VEXSELO-612199 format. One record per residue: x, y, z of N, C-alpha, C in turn; residue in one letter. Coordinates in steps of 0.05 Angstrom, whole numbers, padded with zeros to 5 digits, always signed. Layout:
<atoms>
XYZXYZXYZa/...
</atoms>
This chain:
<atoms>
+00017-00024+00000+00000+00000+00000+00017+00025+00000m/+00007+00046-00012+00022+00071-00013+00015+00088+00011d/+00034+00092+00029+00029+00107+00054+00023+00136+00049a/+00029+00147+00026+00025+00175+00021-00003+00181+00009t/-00017+00160+00002-00043+00165-00011-00066+00158+00008s/-00089+00171+00003-00112+00166+00019-00137+00169+00002f/-00157+00152+00004-00158+00129+00022-00140+00106+00012p/-00131+00090+00031-00114+00067+00024-00130+00047+00008h/-00119+00036-00012-00131+00016-00028-00118-00011-00021v/-00134-00030-00012-00124-00056-00004-00121-00073-00028i/-00097-00083-00034-00094-00101-00057-00110-00126-00052p/-00122-00137-00073-00139-00161-00069-00123-00185-00059p/-00096-00185-00064-00080-00208-00055-00078-00210-00024e/-00081-00187-00010-00077-00187+00019-00098-00203+00033m/-00124-00197+00030-00144-00213+00045-00145-00242+00036p/-00139-00246+00010-00139-00274+00000-00116-00290+00013q/-00093-00277+00016-00070-00291+00028-00076-00296+00058y/-00088-00276+00071-00094-00279+00100-00114-00301+00105g/-00135-00303+00088-00154-00324+00092-00143-00352+00084q/-00128-00353+00062-00118-00379+00053-00098-00390+00073a/-00083-00373+00087-00062-00383+00106-00071-00380+00135n/-00096-00373+00140-00107-00372+00167-00090-00354+00185h/-00083-00331+00175-00066-00313+00190-00079-00303+00216i/-00105-00297+00214-00119-00287+00238-00119-00308+00260f/-00126-00333+00252-00127-00355+00272-00099-00360+00284q/-00079-00357+00267-00051-00362+00276-00043-00341+00297l/-00050-00316+00292-00043-00295+00311-00059-00299+00337m/-00084-00306+00334-00101-00311+00357-00090-00334+00375q/-00081-00355+00362-00070-00378+00376-00044-00370+00391s/-00027-00356+00377-00001-00348+00390-00006-00329+00413m/-00026-00311+00411-00032-00293+00433-00043-00309+00457l/-00060-00329+00452-00070-00346+00473-00047-00360+00488e/-00029-00371+00472-00006-00386+00485+00012-00367+00501q/+00016-00343+00491+00032-00323+00505+00019-00316+00532l/-00008-00312+00532-00022-00305+00557-00022-00328+00577l/-00024-00352+00566-00025-00376+00584+00003-00381+00597i/+00024-00382+00580+00050-00390+00590+00068-00366+00599h/+00062-00342+00589+00076-00318+00596+00107-00322+00597q/+00119-00329+00574+00148-00335+00574+00164-00310+00578p/+00188-00313+00589+00206-00290+00593+00214-00278+00566q/+00219-00295+00547+00227-00285+00520+00207-00294+00500d/+00188-00277+00492+00165-00286+00475+00174-00294+00447p/+00195-00282+00436+00201-00288+00407+00209-00317+00403i/+00229-00328+00418+00235-00357+00415+00211-00375+00421p/+00195-00367+00440+00171-00383+00447+00152-00385+00423f/+00148-00362+00410+00129-00362+00387+00141-00378+00364m/+00167-00375+00360+00180-00391+00338+00177-00421+00343i/+00181-00429+00368+00178-00457+00375+00149-00466+00371q/+00130-00449+00378+00101-00455+00375+00095-00459+00345h/+00106-00442+00328+00101-00445+00299+00113-00471+00288l/+00136-00478+00299+00149-00503+00289+00133-00528+00297h/+00118-00526+00319+00102-00549+00327+00079-00555+00307l/+00069-00535+00294+00048-00538+00274+00024-00553+00286d/+00015-00544+00309-00005-00559+00324-00031-00544+00328s/-00036-00523+00312-00059-00507+00316-00085-00519+00306d/-00083-00540+00289-00108-00551+00277-00111-00581+00283d/-00098-00591+00304-00101-00619+00311-00126-00622+00329v/-00137-00647+00330-00161-00651+00347-00154-00648+00376p/-00172-00635+00391-00170-00633+00420-00198-00637+00431k/-00204-00662+00440-00231-00670+00445-00234-00680+00473i/-00256-00671+00486-00264-00681+00513-00290-00696+00510v/-00292-00720+00522-00316-00735+00522-00326-00738+00551i/-00350-00728+00556-00362-00730+00583-00386-00748+00582l/-00394-00758+00606-00417-00774+00607-00419-00788+00634g/-00443-00797+00641-00447-00811+00667-00435-00839+00667p/-00434-00852+00689-00424-00880+00690-00441-00898+00671p/-00427-00916+00657-00439-00935+00638-00449-00922+00613a/-00441-00897+00607-00450-00884+00582-00432-00891+00559s/-00410-00905+00564-00392-00912+00542-00365-00899+00543g/-00357-00888+00566-00330-00877+00568-00318-00887+00594k/-00292-00885+00597-00278-00894+00621-00277-00873+00642t/-00272-00880+00667-00271-00861+00689-00244-00863+00703t/-00237-00841+00717-00212-00840+00732-00219-00832+00761i/-00208-00846+00780-00214-00840+00808-00188-00833+00823s/-00178-00809+00818-00154-00799+00832-00160-00771+00841l/-00144-00760+00860-00147-00732+00868-00146-00713+00844p/-00163-00693+00845-00166-00675+00822-00139-00663+00813s/-00124-00652+00832-00099-00639+00825-00079-00658+00812q/-00078-00683+00823-00060-00703+00812-00069-00711+00784l/-00095-00715+00781-00105-00723+00755-00099-00703+00734v/-00104-00677+00739-00100-00656+00720-00070-00653+00713v/-00053-00656+00733-00024-00654+00729-00014-00677+00711r/-00024-00701+00717-00017-00724+00700-00026-00720+00671l/-00051-00710+00668-00061-00705+00641-00045-00684+00627v/-00037-00663+00642-00021-00642+00630+00005-00653+00619q/+00018-00669+00636+00044-00681+00627+00041-00698+00602e/+00019-00714+00601+00015-00732+00578+00009-00715+00553r/-00008-00695+00556-00016-00679+00532+00007-00661+00522l/+00028-00657+00539+00051-00641+00530+00071-00658+00514a/+00067-00684+00514+00086-00701+00498+00082-00696+00469e/+00103-00702+00453+00103-00694+00425+00080-00706+00409e/+00074-00732+00414+00053-00745+00398+00026-00731+00401d/+00020-00723+00426-00006-00708+00431-00005-00681+00419c/+00018-00667+00421+00020-00640+00409+00016-00640+00379v/+00028-00659+00366+00028-00659+00337+00003-00674+00325r/-00007-00694+00339-00029-00709+00328-00056-00703+00341r/-00056-00689+00364-00081-00684+00378-00087-00704+00399g/-00110-00701+00413-00116-00719+00435-00146-00721+00439w/-00154-00743+00452-00182-00747+00461-00181-00754+00491v/-00195-00738+00507-00195-00741+00536-00222-00750+00545l/-00225-00774+00557-00252-00783+00565-00254-00784+00596d/-00277-00776+00606-00282-00777+00634-00271-00754+00650g/-00259-00735+00638-00246-00712+00652-00252-00687+00636l/-00260-00665+00649-00262-00660+00678-00287-00673+00690p/-00285-00679+00716-00308-00691+00730-00321-00670+00749e/-00309-00647+00752-00320-00627+00770-00312-00599+00760s/-00325-00579+00770-00319-00551+00764-00290-00544+00771r/-00281-00556+00793-00253-00551+00803-00233-00560+00781e/-00238-00584+00770-00220-00594+00749-00221-00577+00724q/-00245-00567+00717-00248-00549+00694-00230-00525+00697v/-00231-00512+00721-00216-00488+00726-00186-00493+00725l/-00178-00516+00736-00149-00523+00736-00139-00528+00708m/-00156-00542+00691-00148-00547+00664-00146-00520+00648m/-00165-00502+00652-00164-00477+00638-00140-00460+00647q/-00133-00461+00672-00109-00447+00682-00084-00457+00669t/-00083-00483+00664-00059-00495+00653-00059-00494+00622l/-00080-00483+00611-00081-00480+00582-00091-00505+00567g/-00104-00524+00582-00114-00548+00569-00143-00543+00559l/-00144-00532+00535-00170-00523+00524-00178-00541+00501a/-00200-00556+00503-00209-00572+00481-00222-00555+00459p/-00223-00566+00435-00238-00553+00413-00266-00564+00410r/-00269-00589+00418-00296-00602+00417-00301-00617+00443h/-00325-00613+00454-00333-00627+00478-00359-00643+00471v/-00358-00669+00476-00381-00687+00471-00392-00697+00497i/-00418-00695+00501-00431-00705+00525-00449-00728+00517v/-00444-00751+00529-00461-00774+00524-00483-00775+00545l/-00508-00776+00536-00531-00776+00554-00548-00801+00550n/-00560-00811+00572-00579-00833+00570-00595-00833+00596a/-00620-00845+00595-00636-00846+00620-00622-00862+00642p/-00626-00855+00667-00612-00868+00689-00618-00898+00690d/-00643-00906+00685-00650-00934+00686-00635-00950+00665m/-00631-00939+00642-00616-00953+00621-00587-00956+00630v/-00576-00935+00642-00548-00937+00651-00544-00957+00674l/-00563-00958+00692-00562-00977+00714-00563-01005+00704i/-00582-01011+00686-00584-01038+00674-00559-01045+00659e/-00548-01026+00644-00524-01031+00629-00500-01037+00647r/-00499-01023+00670-00477-01027+00688-00479-01054+00702n/-00504-01062+00708-00507-01088+00722-00499-01112+00706l/-00498-01109+00680-00491-01131+00662-00461-01133+00657g/-00445-01116+00668-00416-01117+00663-00403-01141+00676k/-00384-01152+00662-00367-01174+00673-00338-01170+00664r/-00319-01178+00680-00291-01174+00674-00276-01200+00674i/-00257-01203+00656-00240-01226+00654-00215-01220+00672d/-00212-01234+00694-00189-01228+00712-00162-01234+00700p/-00161-01251+00680-00135-01257+00668-00126-01236+00647q/-00145-01227+00631-00138-01208+00609-00146-01179+00615t/-00164-01175+00634-00174-01148+00640-00196-01139+00621g/-00203-01157+00601-00224-01150+00582-00251-01147+00596e/-00267-01127+00587-00294-01123+00598-00314-01134+00579i/-00333-01150+00589-00355-01161+00573-00382-01152+00585y/-00403-01160+00570-00430-01153+00579-00448-01177+00575h/-00466-01182+00594-00483-01206+00592-00503-01204+00569t/-00509-01180+00561-00529-01176+00539-00516-01168+00512t/-00498-01149+00513-00487-01137+00488-00461-01149+00478f/-00445-01161+00496-00419-01170+00488-00410-01194+00504d/-00424-01217+00500-00418-01241+00515-00398-01257+00500w/-00376-01266+00512-00355-01281+00498-00366-01308+00489p/-00358-01318+00465-00368-01343+00454-00355-01367+00467p/-00330-01364+00478-00315-01387+00489-00325-01394+00517e/-00333-01419+00522-00343-01427+00549-00321-01423+00570p/-00296-01427+00563-00274-01424+00582-00274-01395+00593e/-00276-01376+00574-00276-01347+00582-00301-01341+00598t/-00324-01352+00591-00349-01347+00605-00347-01355+00634q/-00334-01378+00639-00334-01390+00666-00316-01374+00685n/-00296-01359+00674-00278-01345+00693-00286-01315+00696r/-00307-01306+00683-00315-01278+00686-00325-01273+00714l/-00319-01249+00724-00328-01241+00751-00342-01214+00749v/-00358-01209+00770-00372-01184+00771-00353-01163+00783i/-00348-01141+00769-00330-01120+00779-00342-01106+00804p/-00325-01095+00820-00335-01080+00843-00347-01053+00836e/-00366-01045+00852-00377-01018+00849-00397-01015+00827g/-00410-01037+00818-00430-01034+00797-00458-01042+00806i/-00462-01045+00832-00489-01052+00842-00508-01030+00836s/-00534-01036+00837-00554-01015+00831-00551-00991+00849e/-00547-00996+00875-00545-00974+00894-00520-00957+00889l/-00497-00970+00884-00472-00956+00879-00474-00940+00853e/-00486-00952+00832-00488-00938+00807-00506-00914+00810t/-00528-00917+00824-00547-00894+00829-00533-00872+00844a/-00516-00879+00863-00501-00858+00878-00482-00843+00859r/-00468-00858+00842-00449-00845+00823-00464-00827+00803k/-00488-00836+00794-00503-00820+00776-00512-00794+00789l/-00521-00796+00814-00529-00772+00829-00506-00752+00831l/-00482-00762+00837-00458-00745+00839-00452-00733+00811e/-00454-00749+00790-00449-00739+00763-00468-00716+00756y/-00494-00720+00761-00514-00700+00754-00509-00674+00770h/-00500-00676+00795-00494-00652+00810-00470-00636+00799r/-00450-00651+00788-00426-00638+00778-00429-00628+00750n/-00443-00643+00733-00443-00637+00704-00457-00610+00698v/-00477-00603+00714-00491-00578+00709-00473-00554+00714i/-00451-00558+00729-00431-00537+00734-00408-00538+00714r/-00405-00561+00701-00384-00564+00681-00391-00553+00654i/-00416-00560+00645-00424-00554+00617-00423-00524+00610l/-00430-00505+00628-00429-00477+00621-00401-00467+00615p/-00380-00483+00622-00352-00475+00618-00344-00479+00589s/-00361-00492+00573-00354-00498+00545-00375-00488+00526y/-00381-00462+00526-00402-00452+00508-00392-00452+00479p/-00410-00460+00461-00403-00459+00433-00388-00483+00422g/-00378-00501+00440-00363-00524+00430-00375-00550+00440i/-00399-00549+00451-00411-00572+00464-00431-00586+00446l/-00430-00613+00446-00448-00629+00430-00459-00652+00447k/-00485-00653+00451-00498-00675+00466-00506-00697+00447a/-00499-00722+00454-00506-00745+00438-00519-00766+00456i/-00541-00778+00446-00554-00799+00462-00537-00824+00462s/-00531-00834+00486-00516-00859+00488-00534-00883+00487a/-00560-00879+00486-00579-00902+00485-00585-00910+00456d/-00564-00916+00441-00566-00925+00413-00541-00942+00407q/-00541-00955+00384-00518-00972+00377-00492-00956+00377p/-00470-00969+00385-00444-00956+00387-00435-00943+00360c/-00441-00957+00338-00433-00947+00312-00446-00920+00306v/-00472-00918+00313-00486-00892+00309-00474-00870+00326d/-00468-00876+00351-00456-00856+00369-00429-00847+00357i/-00413-00866+00348-00387-00860+00337-00389-00841+00313f/-00407-00847+00294-00408-00831+00270-00419-00803+00276y/-00437-00801+00295-00447-00774+00303-00424-00758+00315q/-00408-00771+00332-00385-00757+00345-00364-00750+00323a/-00359-00769+00305-00339-00764+00284-00348-00740+00266l/-00373-00739+00259-00383-00717+00243-00379-00690+00257t/-00384-00690+00283-00381-00665+00299-00352-00656+00300y/-00334-00674+00307-00306-00666+00310-00292-00659+00284v/-00305-00666+00261-00293-00659+00235-00302-00632+00226q/-00320-00619+00241-00329-00592+00233-00312-00571+00247t/-00307-00549+00233-00293-00526+00244-00313-00508+00258h/-00305-00498+00281-00322-00477+00294-00319-00451+00279h/-00340-00435+00280-00339-00410+00265-00317-00392+00277r/-00301-00381+00259-00278-00365+00268-00286-00336+00270s/-00272-00321+00288-00276-00292+00290-00261-00277+00269n/-00247-00291+00252-00231-00277+00231-00249-00264+00211a/-00241-00240+00201-00257-00228+00180-00259-00246+00156p/-00283-00248+00145-00288-00267+00123-00301-00252+00100f/-00288-00253+00077-00299-00241+00053-00307-00263+00034t/-00333-00267+00030-00342-00290+00013-00333-00286-00016p/-00322-00307-00027-00316-00308-00056-00330-00334-00066r/-00354-00331-00076-00371-00354-00081-00372-00360-00111v/-00370-00385-00117-00372-00395-00145-00396-00414-00147l/-00414-00408-00165-00437-00425-00170-00433-00439-00197l/-00433-00465-00196-00430-00481-00220-00456-00497-00225c/-00462-00501-00249-00486-00517-00256-00493-00515-00285g/-00509-00533-00295-00516-00532-00323-00535-00509-00329p/-00539-00504-00354-00558-00484-00363-00585-00490-00350l/-00598-00469-00339-00624-00473-00327-00625-00484-00299g/-00601-00485-00286-00600-00496-00259-00607-00475-00238s/-00609-00450-00245-00617-00429-00226-00594-00413-00215g/-00571-00414-00229-00547-00399-00219-00552-00369-00217k/-00565-00358-00238-00569-00329-00238-00587-00320-00215s/-00609-00336-00210-00627-00329-00189-00613-00331-00162l/-00598-00352-00157-00584-00355-00131-00563-00333-00127q/-00550-00326-00148-00529-00305-00147-00543-00278-00139a/-00566-00273-00152-00581-00248-00146-00590-00247-00117a/-00600-00270-00107-00609-00271-00079-00585-00267-00059l/-00562-00279-00065-00539-00275-00048-00529-00246-00049l/-00529-00235-00073-00520-00207-00075-00539-00188-00060a/-00565-00194-00062-00584-00176-00049-00582-00178-00018q/-00579-00202-00008-00580-00205+00021-00553-00198+00034k/-00530-00205+00021-00504-00201+00034-00487-00179+00021y/-00498-00166+00002-00483-00144-00011-00460-00153-00028g/-00460-00178-00036-00438-00188-00053-00441-00176-00081l/-00418-00174-00095-00419-00165-00123-00427-00188-00141v/-00448-00185-00156-00458-00206-00173-00443-00205-00200n/-00426-00225-00204-00408-00225-00227-00418-00248-00246v/-00433-00240-00267-00441-00259-00287-00422-00255-00311c/-00408-00276-00318-00387-00273-00339-00399-00265-00366c/-00421-00278-00373-00434-00271-00399-00444-00242-00399g/-00454-00233-00377-00464-00205-00376-00441-00185-00378q/-00418-00192-00366-00394-00175-00368-00386-00171-00397l/-00386-00193-00412-00378-00192-00440-00398-00174-00456l/-00424-00178-00451-00444-00161-00465-00441-00132-00458k/-00435-00126-00432-00431-00098-00424-00407-00086-00438e/-00386-00102-00440-00361-00092-00454-00367-00085-00483a/-00383-00101-00496-00390-00096-00524-00408-00071-00526v/-00427-00069-00508-00446-00046-00508-00431-00020-00502a/-00411-00021-00485-00396+00004-00478-00376+00012-00499d/-00372-00006-00519-00353-00001-00541-00325+00005-00530k/-00318-00011-00509-00292-00008-00498-00272-00022-00516s/-00246-00019-00509-00225-00032-00525-00229-00062-00526k/-00235-00074-00503-00240-00103-00503-00266-00110-00516h/-00286-00092-00514-00311-00097-00527-00309-00099-00557g/-00292-00082-00568-00289-00083-00597-00275-00109-00606e/-00259-00121-00588-00246-00147-00594-00267-00169-00592v/-00285-00166-00573-00306-00187-00569-00327-00187-00590i/-00334-00163-00601-00357-00160-00619-00357-00181-00642r/-00334-00185-00656-00335-00204-00679-00342-00232-00670p/-00334-00240-00647-00341-00267-00637-00371-00269-00632f/-00383-00247-00621-00412-00247-00617-00427-00248-00644f/-00418-00232-00662-00432-00231-00688-00431-00258-00703e/-00409-00272-00700-00407-00298-00713-00416-00322-00696k/-00427-00315-00672-00437-00336-00653-00414-00356-00646h/-00390-00345-00641-00367-00361-00634-00360-00357-00605m/-00347-00377-00593-00338-00374-00565-00316-00354-00563a/-00317-00336-00543-00297-00316-00538-00273-00330-00525v/-00248-00325-00535-00224-00338-00524-00221-00333-00494p/-00211-00353-00480-00207-00351-00451-00190-00327-00443d/-00170-00321-00458-00152-00299-00451-00167-00273-00450s/-00185-00269-00468-00201-00244-00469-00221-00244-00446i/-00233-00267-00441-00252-00268-00418-00238-00262-00392i/-00214-00272-00388-00200-00268-00363-00193-00238-00359m/-00187-00224-00381-00181-00195-00379-00205-00180-00369k/-00228-00186-00380-00253-00173-00372-00260-00181-00343i/-00257-00206-00337-00265-00216-00310-00246-00205-00288l/-00220-00205-00293-00202-00196-00272-00205-00166-00267t/-00212-00151-00288-00217-00122-00284-00240-00118-00264q/-00261-00135-00266-00284-00132-00248-00278-00142-00220r/-00263-00164-00218-00257-00175-00192-00236-00158-00177l/-00221-00142-00191-00201-00125-00179-00212-00098-00169d/-00237-00092-00176-00249-00067-00166-00252-00068-00136r/-00252-00045-00123-00251-00044-00094-00276-00056-00082q/-00300-00053-00095-00324-00064-00083-00322-00095-00082d/-00310-00107-00102-00307-00136-00102-00288-00145-00080s/-00266-00130-00076-00246-00137-00056-00258-00134-00028v/-00272-00112-00023-00282-00107+00004-00307-00123+00011q/-00326-00125-00008-00352-00137-00003-00353-00167-00010r/-00335-00176-00027-00336-00203-00036-00353-00206-00062g/-00353-00229-00074-00367-00232-00099-00379-00260-00102w/-00399-00262-00120-00410-00288-00127-00408-00290-00158v/-00393-00310-00167-00387-00313-00195-00403-00336-00207l/-00414-00332-00231-00427-00354-00245-00423-00350-00275h/-00423-00373-00290-00418-00372-00318-00389-00376-00326g/-00372-00378-00306-00343-00382-00310-00331-00391-00283f/-00314-00412-00283-00303-00427-00305-00323-00449-00314p/-00319-00458-00339-00336-00479-00350-00321-00505-00353r/-00295-00504-00352-00279-00529-00354-00254-00526-00336d/-00238-00548-00336-00215-00549-00318-00194-00528-00326l/-00189-00524-00351-00169-00504-00360-00176-00477-00350d/-00201-00469-00352-00210-00443-00343-00207-00441-00313q/-00214-00462-00298-00211-00462-00269-00182-00459-00260a/-00164-00473-00274-00136-00471-00267-00125-00443-00274q/-00135-00431-00295-00127-00404-00303-00136-00384-00282m/-00161-00387-00273-00172-00369-00252-00156-00371-00226l/-00149-00396-00219-00134-00401-00195-00105-00390-00197d/-00093-00393-00220-00065-00385-00223-00062-00354-00221s/-00084-00340-00227-00083-00311-00226-00091-00300-00198l/-00097-00318-00179-00102-00310-00152-00131-00305-00146g/-00150-00314-00162-00178-00309-00158-00192-00335-00150y/-00183-00347-00127-00194-00372-00118-00219-00368-00102s/-00241-00381-00108-00265-00379-00091-00260-00394-00065p/-00273-00384-00044-00271-00399-00018-00297-00414-00012n/-00317-00412-00029-00341-00428-00028-00349-00435-00056r/-00353-00461-00061-00360-00470-00088-00385-00488-00085v/-00406-00483-00101-00430-00498-00100-00437-00508-00128f/-00443-00534-00130-00452-00546-00155-00482-00550-00153f/-00497-00537-00170-00526-00541-00171-00533-00564-00189l/-00542-00585-00176-00547-00610-00190-00577-00612-00198n/-00582-00611-00225-00610-00612-00235-00611-00633-00257v/-00630-00652-00256-00631-00673-00277-00639-00661-00304p/-00632-00676-00325-00638-00667-00352-00667-00661-00357l/-00685-00678-00347-00714-00675-00352-00723-00648-00340d/-00713-00641-00316-00722-00616-00304-00711-00592-00319s/-00686-00594-00328-00675-00572-00344-00690-00568-00370v/-00697-00590-00383-00713-00589-00408-00739-00576-00403m/-00752-00583-00381-00778-00571-00375-00776-00541-00369e/-00754-00534-00355-00751-00505-00348-00746-00488-00373r/-00729-00499-00392-00719-00482-00414-00736-00484-00439l/-00743-00508-00447-00756-00511-00473-00785-00502-00473t/-00796-00497-00450-00824-00486-00449-00824-00456-00444l/-00801-00443-00445-00801-00414-00442-00809-00401-00468r/-00824-00379-00466-00833-00364-00489-00833-00334-00482r/-00831-00318-00504-00831-00289-00501-00852-00277-00519t/-00866-00257-00508-00886-00242-00524-00872-00220-00540d/-00871-00222-00567-00856-00202-00582-00868-00174-00581p/-00893-00172-00573-00907-00146-00572-00900-00131-00546v/-00903-00145-00524-00899-00132-00498-00871-00138-00486t/-00858-00158-00496-00832-00166-00484-00836-00183-00459g/-00860-00189-00451-00866-00205-00427-00857-00234-00432e/-00845-00246-00410-00836-00273-00412-00856-00292-00399r/-00861-00315-00411-00879-00335-00400-00866-00362-00400y/-00880-00380-00385-00872-00408-00385-00897-00424-00388h/-00897-00442-00408-00922-00456-00415-00933-00473-00392l/-00917-00480-00373-00927-00496-00351-00930-00480-00325m/-00910-00464-00318-00910-00450-00292-00922-00422-00294h/-00921-00409-00318-00932-00383-00321-00944-00380-00349k/-00966-00394-00353-00978-00393-00380-00990-00366-00387p/-00992-00359-00413-01003-00334-00421-01033-00332-00413p/-01043-00308-00407-01071-00306-00397-01092-00310-00419p/-01085-00305-00444-01105-00307-00465-01094-00324-00488t/-01113-00335-00504-01105-00351-00528-01091-00333-00549l/-01100-00308-00550-01088-00290-00570-01058-00286-00564e/-01051-00282-00539-01023-00279-00531-01008-00305-00537i/-01020-00327-00530-01007-00353-00533-00999-00358-00562q/-01016-00349-00581-01011-00355-00609-00988-00338-00620e/-00982-00316-00608-00960-00299-00619-00934-00303-00604r/-00933-00321-00584-00909-00325-00568-00887-00338-00585l/-00862-00330-00579-00839-00340-00594-00820-00354-00575l/-00806-00374-00586-00785-00388-00570-00757-00378-00579q/-00741-00372-00559-00713-00365-00565-00699-00389-00577n/-00684-00386-00599-00670-00409-00611-00652-00423-00590p/-00642-00409-00571-00624-00421-00550-00639-00441-00533r/-00667-00439-00532-00683-00456-00515-00693-00481-00531d/-00684-00485-00555-00693-00508-00570-00682-00533-00557s/-00696-00555-00560-00688-00580-00547-00660-00589-00555e/-00653-00586-00580-00626-00594-00590-00604-00578-00577e/-00608-00551-00575-00588-00533-00564-00584-00539-00534r/-00606-00543-00520-00605-00548-00491-00590-00574-00485v/-00597-00595-00500-00583-00621-00496-00554-00619-00502k/-00546-00603-00522-00518-00600-00529-00503-00587-00506l/-00515-00566-00495-00502-00551-00473-00501-00568-00447k/-00521-00583-00443-00521-00601-00419-00499-00622-00422m/-00496-00633-00446-00475-00652-00451-00448-00640-00446d/-00444-00616-00455-00418-00602-00452-00412-00597-00423l/-00432-00589-00408-00428-00584-00379-00420-00609-00364f/-00435-00631-00368-00430-00655-00353-00404-00669-00362y/-00395-00663-00386-00370-00674-00395-00347-00662-00379r/-00350-00637-00370-00329-00623-00355-00334-00622-00325n/-00358-00630-00316-00366-00627-00288-00348-00643-00269a/-00342-00668-00277-00326-00685-00259-00299-00674-00253a/-00286-00663-00274-00259-00651-00270-00261-00626-00252e/-00282-00610-00257-00286-00586-00240-00290-00593-00211l/-00307-00613-00206-00312-00622-00179-00287-00632-00165e/-00271-00646-00180-00245-00656-00169-00226-00633-00163q/-00226-00613-00181-00208-00590-00177-00216-00574-00152f/-00242-00570-00149-00252-00556-00125-00260-00577-00104y/-00240-00587-00090-00244-00610-00072-00264-00604-00050g/-00267-00579-00041-00285-00572-00019-00313-00564-00030q/-00318-00568-00055-00344-00560-00067-00367-00575-00053a/-00390-00562-00052-00414-00573-00040-00434-00577-00062v/-00445-00601-00064-00466-00607-00084-00494-00601-00072t/-00509-00586-00087-00536-00578-00077-00557-00588-00097v/-00578-00599-00086-00600-00608-00103-00615-00583-00113n/-00610-00576-00138-00623-00552-00149-00651-00557-00160g/-00661-00582-00158-00687-00588-00169-00708-00587-00147d/-00710-00564-00134-00729-00559-00113-00735-00529-00112q/-00752-00521-00093-00760-00493-00091-00735-00475-00090d/-00734-00453-00105-00710-00436-00106-00702-00426-00078p/-00721-00420-00061-00714-00409-00035-00703-00431-00016y/-00711-00456-00021-00699-00478-00006-00670-00481-00014t/-00665-00479-00041-00638-00481-00051-00621-00458-00039v/-00633-00434-00038-00618-00411-00027-00611-00415+00002f/-00629-00426+00018-00624-00431+00046-00600-00450+00050e/-00599-00470+00033-00577-00490+00034-00551-00476+00027y/-00551-00460+00006-00526-00446-00002-00518-00427+00019i/-00537-00413+00030-00532-00393+00051-00519-00406+00075e/-00529-00429+00083-00517-00442+00107-00488-00451+00101s/-00482-00457+00076-00455-00465+00069-00436-00441+00068g/-00447-00417+00067-00430-00393+00066-00424-00383+00094i/-00445-00382+00111-00442-00370+00137-00430-00390+00158i/-00432-00416+00152-00420-00436+00170-00394-00447+00159n/-00376-00455+00177-00350-00467+00167-00356-00493+00153p/-00339-00499+00133-00341-00524+00118-00330-00547+00135l/-00343-00570+00133-00332-00594+00146-00307-00603+00133p/-00289-00616+00148-00265-00628+00137-00273-00653+00120k/-00261-00656+00097-00267-00680+00081-00245-00701+00087k/-00255-00725+00096-00237-00746+00103-00230-00761+00077v/-00204-00765+00070-00197-00779+00046-00205-00809+00048p/
</atoms>
């Protein structure tokens, strides 16, 4: 930026670099670590923190009453927390992350963990009715030779030899379990308020596989960041999938710049600009405009200050992998990509039944918005672009390139575009304002 000029113009590369490399989150994390550890020399401490590369590893706490499906620890609070701190400070936990079950068990332990900087990113609470937990606990059996835990109903060993040596563990009677549940309920209501915004309650009264996948889905999601976020949205989809309408709705509600590639080219021709004069012959001969010319027009629009500050929603480009790679190489990477999936039959119905009144210019649809009179219906005309042959050709072209585009944009979200437009908009909107889930390879 030029320090002598005002107002300062932010280069588009700056916010894109900051978002792509999570600079805000990195600074926030380093500040948290400085405040927790308060090192004598902050610079070497921060360098060491950066070398650890541990800001995005899982840090999970699993809470729940006895017999809810997690293990418990029965040691003095201070000793337990210190032992946990030592274990979590080891290199494998720092670099790979950790899952802590059964701790904290009290408000005291929560405060001690927070003081020591043991802050989870996800907290899961397993809940089930007390009677279910008591019955589940009463069925536990333990193998004294191997230490394996079995259950009379859910996990009974097939070998008679193992069955005969199983014993009832101590502390699982109905009375003792009820006492532990009462203690848990007294403590948990003081623990849960300590983890606002990162808490997920899951019913433990269901198959283990279902519990696991619900927990896995939760821990794979990012929490919403406080970092400034400028949406750069790309809408992909075949002709007639509703990209223009969704872009207009996003622009209207969030103030994004609506960038329609085809419209930019038409405006350039209408303005008789230097680029417009180059584009005009291609329009007149109904030929595709070269990618290099399209990119010049497009980058001019995306470089304007309103696009940089407010963000944009782009549709109509890219149409294939080469164009997507070109857009990316020039630094115009979208941070939200949506594919509007609409079947061929629905697209044919949407487009081939469109008609225009040449007298009034009014647009109709023979199924969804039929003309009011027979006289109007008789004079309606169909745009050659909406003919069945042309539509099928363009659909073929789109789906020929769609697989490569979806692979290139690995975090793309597929949306069912064959439903009410405002339902589609709500789905797209939720994908913009919420963090994207991590995709597991």
